[in-house]
C-alpha positions as CSV (number, residue, x, y, z in Angstrom):
1,X,97.2,47.9,261.6
2,X,96.2,49.5,265.0
3,X,93.5,49.5,267.0
4,X,92.5,53.4,266.6
5,X,89.2,54.5,265.1
6,X,89.5,54.4,261.4
7,X,87.6,57.6,259.4
8,X,86.8,56.5,256.2
9,X,86.6,60.0,255.0
10,X,90.2,60.3,256.2
11,X,91.4,57.2,254.4
12,X,90.1,58.2,251.4
13,X,91.9,61.0,250.8
14,X,95.4,59.7,251.2
15,X,94.7,57.7,247.8
16,X,92.8,58.5,243.8
17,X,93.8,56.1,242.2
18,X,90.8,53.9,240.9
19,X,90.5,49.6,241.5
20,X,93.7,50.0,244.1
21,X,91.9,48.7,247.1
22,X,94.1,50.1,249.9
23,X,94.1,48.0,253.8
24,X,92.7,49.9,256.5
25,X,91.9,46.9,259.3
26,X,91.8,43.7,259.9
27,X,89.1,41.4,261.7
28,X,90.5,38.0,262.3
29,X,91.7,36.5,259.3
30,X,89.0,39.1,256.7
31,X,90.3,42.2,255.7
32,X,88.7,45.6,255.5
33,X,89.5,47.6,252.0
34,X,88.7,50.6,250.8
35,X,88.7,51.5,246.9
36,X,88.1,54.2,244.9
37,X,86.1,52.7,241.4
38,X,85.8,53.9,238.1
39,X,85.1,53.1,234.8
40,X,85.1,48.8,234.0
41,X,86.7,46.6,236.0
42,X,87.5,43.0,234.5
43,X,85.2,40.1,234.6
44,X,86.4,37.6,237.3
45,X,85.7,35.0,239.9
46,X,86.8,34.0,243.5
47,X,86.3,30.4,243.4
48,X,86.9,29.8,247.1
49,X,85.1,33.1,249.0
50,X,82.7,35.6,248.9
51,X,83.4,39.5,248.3
52,X,81.1,41.8,250.1
53,X,81.1,45.2,248.3
54,X,79.5,48.3,250.2
55,X,78.9,51.7,248.8
56,X,80.0,54.8,250.9
57,X,79.5,57.1,248.2
58,X,78.3,57.1,244.3
59,X,76.7,54.2,242.4
60,X,78.3,51.3,241.8
61,X,77.2,48.3,238.9
62,X,78.0,44.9,240.0
63,X,77.7,43.0,236.1
64,X,76.6,39.4,236.9
65,X,76.4,37.2,233.8
66,X,72.0,37.0,234.2
67,X,71.6,40.6,235.5
68,X,73.3,44.2,237.2
69,X,73.3,44.4,240.6
70,X,73.3,48.7,241.3
71,X,74.2,49.8,244.8
72,X,73.7,53.4,246.1
73,X,75.0,54.9,249.5
74,X,74.9,52.4,252.3
75,X,74.0,49.5,249.9
76,X,75.9,46.3,250.3
77,X,76.1,42.8,248.0
78,X,77.8,39.7,248.6
79,X,78.8,38.0,245.5
80,X,79.3,34.5,246.1
81,X,82.2,32.2,245.6
82,X,82.4,30.8,242.0
83,X,80.2,33.4,240.6
84,X,81.4,35.8,237.7
85,X,81.5,39.3,238.0
86,X,82.5,42.6,236.6
87,X,81.7,46.1,238.7
88,X,81.6,49.2,236.5
89,X,80.8,52.8,237.9
90,X,80.1,55.4,235.4
91,X,81.3,57.9,237.7
92,X,84.0,57.6,241.1
93,X,82.6,55.4,243.3
94,X,83.8,55.1,247.1
95,X,83.6,51.3,248.5
96,X,84.3,49.4,251.3
97,X,85.1,45.7,250.5
98,X,85.8,43.0,252.6
99,X,87.0,39.8,252.0
100,X,89.6,37.3,253.5
101,X,93.2,38.2,253.8
102,X,95.2,37.7,250.4
103,X,92.3,37.6,248.0
104,X,93.4,39.0,245.0
105,X,91.6,41.6,243.3
106,X,91.2,40.2,240.2
107,X,90.7,36.6,240.9
108,X,91.0,33.9,238.4
109,X,91.5,37.0,235.2
110,X,94.8,38.5,236.6
111,X,96.0,40.9,234.1
112,X,96.8,44.5,234.1
113,X,94.6,45.6,236.9
114,X,95.9,43.2,239.7
115,X,96.4,45.4,242.6
116,X,99.4,45.0,245.0
117,X,97.3,46.1,248.6
118,X,99.4,48.5,250.6
119,X,97.8,49.6,254.0
120,X,97.3,53.0,254.7
């Protein structure tokens, strides 16, 4: 990580695969990640931390057990710790995530969609 300006469009141009967050910056003990989302993820929870989703482009639905939260560009939502959720994108979404360093994207669910986060 450097102290250079992070251009989100340039960083998004470096990868195409969905559900594979890329580390672009750190703030104290938090990581700022960019991710492309398409399709439905896996239902999961993060018992020890909240998770912030900020939509850069597209429309993201964050499914909760009691409701759906629909986000468009420039909108964010914080999933509280311990709340089961499942992100879904009917078409590609570009999003920014803010979460503590080391958080596993699939939370307690694990599985094939668990990502190894690389810095770009």
